[in-house]
N, C-alpha and C positions, 0 to 999 in steps of 0.2 A: 447648242440646243436652242430652239426658238423660245422666246419669252411668251408667257401667257398673260391673259387679262389680269389674273390675281397678282402676277409679278408687277404689272404696271400699277395696279391699285395701291399696292404697298408703297411704291415710290411716290406716287401722287399724294397719298395721305401725308407722307413725310414732308412734302413740299408745302402743302397748304396749311398744315397744322390746324385742322378744323376741330378744335377741342370741344366745341358746342355740338358737334355732329349735326350740323345743318344739312350736310349732304349725305345721302344714303349711298349704299354700295351701288345701287342702280344708277344714281346720279354720276358717280365716278366712272362707271362703265360707259355711260352715254358720252361723257367728256373724252374718254380714251378712244372710243369708236369714232367720234367726230374728228379727233386729231388725226387718226390714222387714215380714215377714208377721205378726209377733206384736205387740209393744207399740206400735210406730209406727203400724201399721194401725188399732189401737184408739184411739190418741190423735188421729190425724189421718187418717181413712179417705179414700180417694178417692171422689168423687161421680160417678155416671154418669147418663146420661139415656137413656130409651127411649120411643119414641112408639107409642101404641096407637091404631089407626085404627078408628073406630066403623063398624058396618054396619047399625045400627038394630035389631039383635037381641041381640048379645053384650053381657054385663054383667060377665063375669069372665074373667081371664087367668091361666094357670099362671105362677107366678113364675119357674119354671125357664126360661121363654122370654125373660126379661130378661137380656141379655148381661152377664156378670160377676156376676150375683146369686149370693150364697153363703148357703145356708140355715144359720141359726144365727149369722150375722154381719150380713148386710145388713138395712137398715131403710129404709122409705120416708120420705123427707124432706118432699116436697111434690108435689102433682099440679096441673099447669096444665090447665084445661079450660074452654072449648074453646081449644086452643093456637092462637096466631096473632093474637090481639086486640092492638090497639095498647097498651092498658093491660092487662097480664097479669092473668088472673083465676085465683086458686088456690082449690081446693076446701077446704071445712072437713073436719075429721077425721070428722065424722058422715056424710059423703058416701061414704065407702069404708071397707073393713076388710080385714084379712088373714084369709081363711077357710081352715081346715085340714080336710083329709080324711085318711083312713088312709094314702093313698099320695102326696099332694101338698099344696102350699099355693097358694092363689089370691089374687089381688088382685080383690076383688069390689066393684063400685060399687052404690050404692043406686038407680041408674037405668040405663037402657040408653043407651049412647053413640050419639048421632045419626049416621046414615050420612054419611060424608065428614068428620066432625069428629074431631079428634085429641086424645087425652089424653097430655100429656108428663109422664112419671114421673121424678122425681129421687130417687135412692137411693144408699146407701153400699155400698162393697165394699172388700175388703182390697187392698192394693197387690200388684203382681206381684213375686214373689220375685227376679226378675232385675234389679230396680231400675229397670225401664223406665218406671214410673209415678211414681217419686219426683221431685217438682219440685226443680230445682236449688237453690232457696232453702232446702230442708231437708237438703241434702247433708251439711253439717258436723254437724248434729244427729243424723242417722241414723248417720253414721260414729262419732260419740261413743258412741252406744248399742251399736253392734256391737263397738266396742273395749272397752266395759265388759263385754260378754258374753265376749269373748276373754280379758280379764284375769281374769275369774272362773274360766275354764277353766285358766289358768296357775296361779292360786292353788290350785286343787284338785290339779293335777298335782304341784306342789311339796310340797303337804301329804302326798301319798302316796309321795313319793320320799325316799330316804336310807337309810342303814344305821344302825339304832339302836345298833349296837356301836361306831360311830365318832361320838362326841359332837359334835365340831366340825362334821362334815357335817350332822348332824341339826339343829343350831342354825341353820346356814346355810340349809338348805332351809326350815326353819320361818320364818325371817326373810323369805325370798323369797316365801313363801306370803302372809305378812301384808302385804308391800309391794304385791303384786298385788291383794289384797283391798281395800286402801285405794285403789289406783288405780281399781279397778272402781267404787267408790262415788263417787269424784271425777268420773269420766267419765259416770256416770249422772246426776249433778247437772248436769254440763255439757249433757247432752242435754236435761234439763228446762228449763234456762235458755235454751238456743238455740231450743227449740220453743215456749217460753212456757207450759209446763205446770207450772212450779214454783209451788206455792201461796204461796211467800214472795216471789215476784217478780211485779210488775205488768207485763204485756206488752200493747202496743196490739193491738187487733183487726186481723186481716189485711184485712178489708173490712167494709163496713156496707151494710145494705139499708134502704129506707124505703118506706112505702106511697105510691103515686102518687095524689094527691088530685084530679088533673085530670079533665076530662070525657073520655069515650070517644067517638070519632067513628065513627058507624055501628055497626050490629049491636046486638042485644039482649043483656042480661046473662043468664047462666044462671039459670034458676029451676026449682024442683022442686015 
C-alpha cells in the first residue's frame, strides 16, 4: 500500500523532534512535497509506459500526449517496436529523435509505424507530490530527505530568532540553529545511504537486465 503524506509527516516529526512546534503541519507537508518532487524525483524518477499505435502514415507524436510527460524533466529511456514479440526488440537511438518546434516537442521516428503495430515508449517522469507514486521501499529514504529539509528550516528560524540584548538567549538560539544544521546534514546522509546514492557506499543494483540470446518464434525482425 502506498504511503500517504500523513505517514511521512509522522516519521519526519520523529526525526526533527520539534518540541517547540516551530514548524506547522503545512510546513512539514511543504518539506515532504519538496523532497518528493525535487531531489528524490531526480535521483530515482518514476518510469512510465505509453503505447503509440501505427497507422501506416504517422511517424511523429507530440510528447505532450504521453501521460505524465514533463517538459524539461522527462527523458525517453527505450522504445520497443514492434511491441508484442516474444523476444522484445528495442530500437537503436538512431531510429528516433526528439524534434523541437517553436510550440511543441515531438517524438519522431526515422520510419513510419506500420498500421496495427505498436511502439511502446518507456520514459521518466517526476513523482507525484502527494507521495502516491513513491514505492514503499523508498519510504524511509524520502522521509529522511524531507526531515533534512525541515531541519534546515528550523536552523534558519533559530538563526533569525532571539534578542541580541539578551546574550544568554542569543547563544541558546545560535546553538539550536547549529544543532539543526548538523541534524540536516546527518539526515541528508541517511537519505543517500538508504537510497544507495552515497558515492562512498556501494549499494547493490535494484534489478538487472540481460539481452535474450534465444531465437524468436515467428515474425520477422524490424528492418529499415
